[in-house]
N, C-alpha and C positions, 0 to 999 in steps of 0.2 A: 504494500500500500504506500510505501514511501515514495513511489514514483508515479502516483496517479495524476500528479499535476504536470508531468512531462508531456511534450507534444507527441512524441513517438515512443511509448514505453517499450523497454527491451524485454520485459518478462515474457516467457514462453506462453503460448496460448493455452488456456485452461477453461474452455467454455462451460457455463453452468446456467442454471435457471433459479430465480427467486420469485416469490409471490408477494404482492402487496395487497393486503385486504384491509379496506376501510369501510365504514358504514355505508358509503355510497358507491363503492366500486371494488372490483377485484381484477388485478392485473397480473399477468404472467410475463416476466421480464427476463430476457437473455442477458447474461453477464459474461465476464471474462477476467482473467488476471490482468494486472496493470491498470485497472480502473478502481474508482473509489468504492469500498465496501462490496466486493463481488460476491460474498457468501450470504448476505442478508441485507435487507433494507436497513440502513443505518438508523439507530434509535433517534438521533437528532432530526433526521428527515421525517421520521414518523411523527415526532412531536410537532414539527412545523405543519405537516399536513392535517393534523388533528386539531390545530388551534387557529389557523388563519381564517379570516372571513372569506366568503365566496369571492372569486375573482370577478372583475367586470365581464359582462356578457359579450361585449364586443371590444375591438381595438387590439393593440399590440401589447402582449404580455411577455415577460422575460423570465426564463429559468437560467440563472447565472451559475455555471458549473454543473451542467446537467447530468454528468455521469452517464449511466445507461438509461436514464429517463424517468425515474419514479415521480419527480416533482413536475416535470414538463407534461407527462401523460395525465397526471392528476389534474393539472390546470386545464388541459385540453378537454378532459372528460367533464369537468365542471362548467366550462365555458366553451361549448362547441362552436360558437360563431366567432370566437376570438382567434387571432393568430398568435401562436405561442412560439417564441424564438428560444430554442434550446441550444445554448452555447457552452463550449468548453475548449480549453487549450489542448486537451487530449483527444487526438483524432480517433483512437480506438473507441473512446466513449461516445464521440459524435456518431460513429457508424452504428454502434449498438443502439443508441437512442433512436436513430432513424429507423432501424429495423423493428424495434419494439413499437414505435408509433404506427408503422405500416401494419404490423401484425394486429394491433388493436383497432385498426380502422380509423385512426385519428389523423386525418389528412391535412389538418391545419397546423401541425407541428413542423417547424422548420429547424432542422438540426444542422449546425454548422460550427466551424471554428470561430473563436471570438473575433478574429480580425476580418471575418467575411460579412459581418452585419453592416448593412448600408448606414452611412453616417447620419442620414436624415430621419431614421426611425426613432420615435420617442415612445416610452413605455408607460402604460397606465398603472401597471403593477410589476414588481420584481419579487420573485420568491427565490431564496437561496440558502443553501447550507454551505457557506463560503469556505474555501480552502485555507483555513487558519494556518496550516503548517507550511505555507509558502513563505512565511516570515512577515513581520509586522509592516515593514515598509512596502513590500509587494502587495500585501493585503490592502493597505490604505490606498495605494495607487489604483488597484483594481476597483475598489468600491467607489472611489472618486470618479473614475472613468464612467461607470455605469449608473450610479445614483444621480449624476448630473444629466442623465438622459431621461429622467422621469418627466412626465407631463406636469404642469403646475399643480394639478390636483392628484398626482400619482403618489404611490407609497411603495416602499421596499420592506419586505418581511424577511428578517435574517434570523437563523437559529445558530446559536453558539454555545458551546459548553462553558459553564461557569469557570472551571479550572483552566480553561484555555483563553480566558481573558474577555468574557462577555461584558463584564462591568466596565473594564477599561475601554473596550471598544465603544460602548454606549457613551462614555464621557467624551471620547475623541470625536465621535459623530456629532454630538451636541456642540462641542467647541468649534467644529468646522461649519456650523450653521444649519445642519439638518435637524429639524425638530424630531426628537426621539422619545418614544415611550416603551416601557416593557409590557408587551402584550400578554405574555404567559411565562411561567416558570414551572418546570416539571422535570424530575429525574436528573437534576444537575444541569439542565439545559435552559437557556433563556431564549425567548422569541422576542425580537426587537422590531418595532415598527418605526421606520424613518420616512418622514414626509419629504417632499421636494424642498430644497433650500432656495431662498431668494437669489436672484441673479447677482445682486450686489454683494452676496456673501461668498461668492466663488473666487 
C-alpha cells in the first residue's frame, strides 16, 4: 500500500474483488495490488459514505483519489444525472474505477488521471479520502488545487483519521480561508466539510 499514490505502481498484479454494501446500494468492485486498500473497502471511506449528505442531483461532482471507485460509484448511484469525475494519480486505479463503473452500468463516471481534467470544470461537491501519506506539503498543494475549483456554493467532504492529523488539517483549512466544520466523528475518523473560500482569500 505504500505505493498506491505512485502513477505506475510496480507491484505485481494480484486481482481481487471486494463488496461495498450500504443501505442504498450494493457494489461488487474489482481490485488489484498497488492501489489503495485492495482487500476491503477502507473503514474511513465507509465512514464518509455513511455520513455525507446526498450529492446534488445534477452538475459536476469530484471523487479526489478515486482508487478502484467505491466513492465515485456511490456518488454516481446516488446522483444518476450528475457527472462524476473520478481522478487519481495512479493509472492502475483509474483503469479499475473505469471498469467497475462500466460493470455497474454507471455511464456518467469519468475516470481519468488528475492532470487530464479540463481546467474549466468546476465542482458542486468533492468527496475524498485524501492520501494523507503523501506528506503534509503535497497534501496541502493537492487540496488547494482542487478545493479552489469548487463552485461558490460547493462543498468538499474529507475523511481523515484523527491520529493522522485530522484536527491539524481542519485548522490549516480554516487558516487558509475555507470555512470548515466537523460533520461527523466515528471510529477515530473525522469527516470535515469545507465550503468554497472567497476569491480574495486565495
